[in-house]
KENUZA-180337 format. One record per residue (C-alpha): x, y, z negated. Coordinates in steps of 0.2 Angstrom, whole numbers, padded with zeros to 4 digits, always signed. Layout:
residues N
XYZ ...
//
This chain:
residues 218
+0744+0586-0128 +0736+0591-0111 +0744+0592-0094 +0746+0610-0095 +0755+0610-0111 +0766+0596-0105 +0771+0607-0091 +0775+0621-0103 +0786+0610-0114 +0796+0605-0098 +0798+0624-0094 +0803+0628-0112 +0815+0614-0115 +0825+0617-0099 +0836+0630-0108 +0836+0636-0126 +0833+0654-0122 +0819+0662-0112 +0825+0680-0106 +0811+0693-0109 +0813+0705-0095 +0805+0722-0093 +0809+0727-0076 +0806+0745-0069 +0808+0741-0050 +0806+0726-0038 +0823+0729-0031 +0831+0724-0047 +0821+0708-0050 +0829+0696-0038 +0847+0700-0042 +0843+0700-0061 +0834+0683-0060 +0848+0675-0049 +0861+0681-0062 +0852+0673-0076 +0848+0657-0067 +0866+0656-0062 +0871+0656-0080 +0859+0642-0084 +0843+0651-0090 +0829+0645-0079 +0813+0651-0088 +0811+0669-0086 +0797+0680-0094 +0794+0696-0084 +0783+0707-0095 +0768+0717-0088 +0773+0732-0097 +0778+0741-0081 +0769+0745-0065 +0782+0734-0056 +0779+0719-0067 +0767+0709-0054 +0778+0714-0039 +0794+0707-0049 +0785+0691-0052 +0780+0689-0034 +0798+0693-0028 +0806+0681-0040 +0794+0667-0036 +0797+0670-0017 +0816+0672-0017 +0824+0664-0032 +0827+0645-0032 +0828+0635-0048 +0818+0645-0060 +0801+0646-0068 +0795+0664-0068 +0782+0668-0081 +0771+0683-0085 +0774+0691-0103 +0763+0704-0112 +0747+0697-0105 +0734+0706-0114 +0717+0702-0106 +0709+0690-0093 +0712+0702-0078 +0730+0702-0081 +0731+0684-0083 +0721+0682-0066 +0733+0694-0057 +0748+0686-0064 +0742+0669-0058 +0739+0676-0041 +0756+0683-0041 +0764+0666-0044 +0768+0666-0063 +0771+0648-0068 +0767+0652-0087 +0758+0665-0097 +0764+0673-0113 +0755+0684-0125 +0759+0694-0141 +0743+0688-0149 +0726+0680-0144 +0708+0686-0142 +0693+0676-0139 +0692+0682-0121 +0710+0679-0117 +0709+0662-0124 +0694+0658-0113 +0703+0665-0098 +0718+0654-0102 +0707+0638-0102 +0703+0642-0084 +0720+0648-0078 +0730+0635-0068 +0746+0641-0077 +0750+0635-0095 +0749+0648-0109 +0761+0652-0123 +0750+0662-0135 +0758+0673-0149 +0754+0670-0167 +0761+0678-0183 +0752+0668-0197 +0749+0650-0202 +0730+0653-0200 +0732+0659-0182 +0743+0644-0178 +0730+0632-0186 +0716+0640-0175 +0725+0638-0159 +0730+0620-0164 +0711+0617-0165 +0710+0622-0147 +0723+0610-0142 +0738+0622-0142 +0753+0616-0151 +0767+0626-0142 +0766+0644-0149 +0775+0660-0148 +0780+0666-0165 +0780+0685-0164 +0786+0697-0170 +0798+0684-0177 +0809+0694-0188 +0796+0706-0195 +0784+0692-0198 +0796+0682-0209 +0809+0675-0198 +0818+0659-0201 +0812+0657-0219 +0794+0658-0213 +0796+0645-0200 +0804+0634-0212 +0790+0636-0223 +0778+0631-0209 +0787+0615-0204 +0779+0604-0218 +0761+0609-0218 +0760+0611-0199 +0771+0597-0193 +0763+0596-0175 +0767+0614-0170 +0782+0620-0162 +0787+0638-0159 +0796+0650-0148 +0801+0664-0159 +0803+0681-0151 +0806+0698-0158 +0822+0702-0167 +0830+0687-0160 +0848+0690-0153 +0865+0682-0152 +0868+0684-0171 +0853+0673-0176 +0847+0663-0161 +0857+0648-0166 +0850+0648-0183 +0832+0648-0176 +0836+0634-0164 +0843+0624-0178 +0825+0623-0185 +0816+0607-0180 +0800+0616-0176 +0808+0628-0164 +0807+0623-0146 +0817+0638-0139 +0819+0657-0143 +0815+0672-0132 +0825+0688-0131 +0831+0702-0121 +0849+0702-0126 +0855+0692-0111 +0850+0706-0099 +0855+0722-0108 +0848+0738-0101 +0865+0746-0096 +0871+0731-0087 +0855+0730-0077 +0856+0749-0073 +0874+0746-0067 +0870+0730-0057 +0883+0721-0067 +0876+0704-0063 +0893+0696-0068 +0891+0701-0086 +0873+0695-0086 +0878+0678-0079 +0891+0677-0093 +0878+0681-0106 +0866+0669-0099 +0879+0655-0099 +0883+0659-0117 +0865+0658-0122 +0862+0642-0112 +0875+0633-0122 +0866+0636-0139 +0863+0620-0147 +0845+0612-0147 +0848+0594-0144 +0835+0589-0157 +0822+0598-0147 +0825+0590-0130 +0811+0577-0132 +0794+0581-0139 
//
C-alpha cells in the first residue's frame, strides 16, 4: 500500500459513514459541514454536480476544523486538478477512465475510484489501488455481491455508495471487505433547506455509532 492509499485509509476509517453532499450554494456548506462533524462524521464528500461544488470545498477547507473534505463525482483530469487546487483532501469518482487514472497518479490527494464489477476491481488492484468505491451499490448487486467478492479478492476493501441508507448501512458495515459506506441520508434535503442543523447533527451522531470495529485496522 502506497503513502497516498494509507492516507485514504486513515480518512475513511475515522468514521463509518462518508456523507455524500450535493450543495447548491457556498453559504450552506460551512454550517452543514460543522453540523456533520459535530455528530462525529469527519470525512465529507462534496460532489462536483453543482456549480458551487468547488467553492463549497474551499469554504469547508478554510473554515471547518476537524474534517477531511473530499471532492466527489470527479469525472476528468481537469476536475481533479481544480478540486486539488480548492483543497480537497481526497477524490472520489463513480468510475474510472484511463485519463482519469493517469491524473490520479499525479494528484497529491488520494483517489477513491468507483467500480461495479470484479474485473474493474482487479484492474485497479493491478495499479496498486485496493481501497475502492462500490457504485452504484444496490443496483450493482449490493451486500450479496460484496460477499461473493470477499474470497476471490481478499486484498480489496470497498466503500459501497448508492442506495445505502439507515436501513441497510449496518449490514454493509458488517462485511469484512467494507471499510465504510457513503450516503446522503445524514443530510436530507429538507433539513438542509430549513437550516435544521440540529437534526443533521443528530443523524450524523446516529450514523457515527454504526459498528465497524473489525475495520478499524487494515
